[in-house]
C-alpha positions in Angstrom: 191.2 -54.2 80.1 194.6 -53.7 81.7 196.8 -56.7 82.1 197.9 -57.3 85.6 201.6 -57.9 86.1 201.4 -61.0 88.3 205.1 -61.1 89.0 205.1 -57.6 90.4 201.9 -58.3 92.3 203.4 -61.4 93.8 206.5 -59.6 94.7 204.5 -56.8 96.4 202.4 -59.3 98.4 205.5 -61.2 99.5 207.2 -58.0 100.5 204.1 -56.9 102.4 203.8 -60.3 104.2 207.5 -60.4 105.2 207.3 -56.9 106.6 204.1 -57.6 108.5 205.6 -60.6 110.1 208.5 -58.4 111.2 206.1 -55.9 112.8 205.2 -58.4 115.5 201.7 -57.2 116.3 200.1 -58.4 119.5 197.3 -56.9 121.5 199.1 -57.6 124.8 201.9 -55.1 124.1 202.2 -51.9 126.0 201.9 -48.3 124.7 205.6 -48.0 123.8 205.5 -51.1 121.7 202.3 -49.9 120.0 204.0 -46.7 119.0 206.9 -48.6 117.6 204.5 -50.9 115.8 202.8 -47.8 114.3 206.1 -46.6 113.0 206.8 -49.9 111.4 203.4 -49.9 109.7 204.1 -46.3 108.5 207.5 -47.5 107.1 205.7 -50.3 105.4 203.2 -47.9 103.9 205.9 -45.7 102.6 207.7 -48.6 100.9 204.5 -49.9 99.5 203.2 -46.6 98.1 206.6 -45.6 96.8 207.0 -48.8 94.9 203.5 -49.1 93.6 203.3 -45.5 92.5 206.9 -45.7 91.1 207.7 -42.4 92.8 211.0 -40.8 91.7 213.2 -39.5 94.5 212.1 -36.0 93.5 208.5 -36.9 93.7 209.0 -38.7 97.0 210.6 -35.6 98.5 207.6 -33.5 97.7 204.9 -36.1 98.1 205.5 -37.5 101.6 205.3 -34.2 103.5 202.0 -33.4 101.8 200.7 -37.0 102.5 201.8 -36.9 106.1 200.1 -33.6 106.6 196.9 -35.1 105.1 197.1 -38.1 107.4 197.6 -35.9 110.5 194.6 -33.7 109.7 192.4 -36.8 109.1 193.7 -38.3 112.4 192.7 -35.2 114.3 189.2 -35.3 112.8 188.7 -39.0 113.6 190.0 -38.4 117.2 187.3 -35.7 117.6 184.6 -38.1 116.5 185.9 -40.8 118.8 185.9 -38.4 121.7 182.3 -37.4 120.9 181.2 -41.1 120.8 183.0 -41.8 124.0 181.5 -38.8 125.7 178.0 -39.7 124.5 178.4 -43.3 125.7 179.5 -42.3 129.2 177.0 -39.5 129.7 174.0 -40.9 127.7 171.8 -41.2 130.7 172.0 -37.5 131.6 171.9 -36.1 128.1 168.8 -34.7 126.4 167.8 -35.3 122.8 169.1 -31.8 121.9 172.5 -32.8 123.2 172.6 -35.9 121.1 171.4 -34.0 118.0 174.2 -31.4 118.5 176.9 -34.0 119.0 175.8 -36.2 116.1 175.7 -33.1 113.8 179.2 -32.2 114.9 180.3 -35.8 113.9 178.7 -35.3 110.5 180.4 -31.9 110.1 183.7 -33.6 110.9 183.0 -36.3 108.3 182.2 -33.5 105.7 185.4 -31.7 106.8 187.4 -34.9 106.3 186.1 -35.3 102.8 187.0 -31.7 102.0 190.5 -32.2 103.4 190.9 -35.4 101.2 189.7 -33.5 98.1 192.1 -30.5 98.8 195.0 -32.8 99.4 194.2 -34.9 96.4 194.7 -31.8 94.3 197.9 -30.9 96.1 199.3 -34.4 95.6 198.2 -34.4 91.9 200.3 -31.3 91.3 203.3 -33.2 92.6 202.9 -36.7 91.1 200.2 -36.2 88.5 196.5 -37.1 88.4 197.1 -40.7 87.3 199.3 -41.5 90.2 197.2 -39.5 92.6 194.1 -41.4 91.6 196.0 -44.7 91.9 197.0 -43.6 95.5 193.3 -43.6 96.4 193.1 -47.3 95.4 196.4 -48.2 97.1 195.2 -46.7 100.4 192.3 -49.1 100.4 194.4 -52.0 99.3 197.0 -51.4 102.0 194.4 -51.1 104.7 192.7 -54.3 103.4 196.0 -56.2 103.3 197.0 -55.0 106.8 193.6 -56.0 108.3 193.7 -59.4 106.6 197.2 -60.0 108.1 196.1 -58.8 111.5 193.1 -61.1 111.3 195.3 -64.0 110.3 197.7 -63.4 113.1 194.9 -63.1 115.6 193.6 -66.5 114.4 197.0 -68.0 114.8 197.4 -66.6 118.3 194.1 -68.3 119.3 195.2 -71.6 117.8 198.3 -71.7 120.1 
């Protein structure tokens, strides 16, 4: 079993926490602040992945454009699914079963497409940073999302307490 470097882990958690506190996330903020918040989270993700993957400057130059392209394609697919869900919920009274079937099948097709995109980009990323780091990236994406959600939940709790 691999020994966990607790010093590095603690440093990473501290770094993530400090950055998240500087993000200043609040549900009452307007659209412009939300965009800025999204940029700060993106910067945090870049710092976190770069450090955890120990990317060289050469790897980073090649990796980030590929990764950003991947995220954009996934974002488009998820927006399509969200639009389908929104459309179904607002027009559900007038739709027939066949319409529901068609739309839900489109959502499943989008999910399959997203998996295919992830697989294709995993291979592209592995060509740049190697399969070991590309596989670690899959884990880091989940860890980052989990840490971010935990921090948001914590902040929401603190806001309620005030």
